[in-house]
N, C-alpha and C positions, 0 to 999 in steps of 0.2 A: 496552507503554507507549510512547507517542511524546512527544517534547518538541521545543521550539524555543527556542533561545537568541537573545535580541535583544541587539544590541551598540550602544554609543554611537558617536559620530562618530570616536572614536579606536580603535575595534575592541575595546574592553574590554566583557566581558559585563555587561549592566545589568539584564536582566529575563529571566525564564524562563516559558514556557507549557508546561504538562504535561497530557497526557491519559492517564490510567491505565486507561481502559476503563470506569471507573465514574463518574469526575468529572473535569472540566476545571478546572485552576487556573492562575492567573497571579499571579506575585509577583516581588519583586526578587530578583536573582541573589545567592546566598550561596555563596562559594567552598567553605566547609566542608561544605555540604550538596549542592551542585550541581556541584562540581568534576569529578566522574566523567563528567558529560555531555560535557565538552570533549574527552574521551579515547576516545570511542566510535568504532568503525569505521562508515563510511557504506556502506550496500549499493550506493550509486551509484558507488562507486569500483571495483567488481568487475564486469567485463563478463560473467562467467559467470552472475551473479545476474540481470542484465538479460536475457541470452539465455534463461535458464531460465524467467523470467516470460513472455517472448514465446512460448516453446514451450507453456507452460501455457495461455496465452490461445488459441493455435492449437488445442490439443486440445479446449478447452471449446467453441470455435466449430465444429469438426468434429462434435463430439457433438451440439450444438444443431441443426446442419443435418441430421444423421442422424435425429434425433427428428422434425424437421419433415418430412423425406422419407418416413419411415415412416408418419406420419399422413396425408400427402397420397396415398401409395400405397393406403392403406386406403380413403380417400374415393373415389379413382378406381375402385377395385375395386367399391365399392357402386354407383357411378353406372353402371358397365358392366353390372351385373346388370339 
């Protein structure tokens, strides 16, 4: 689930947008219902998470290039025959 808290000009939460994977909702902020959102950790505050995502992207890119290389080698093999 992802959410975004919108704040007024004084920095007070005024609205919340929520995407629970099934439905997106937007409604006024209610401290009793939405207060937990203000106390969540942000993954952006942890460099290890950023680093891990970069490594994950790198692995996916290497794997994509290996698949492409494999396919091109097979095509080249057919052309050489």
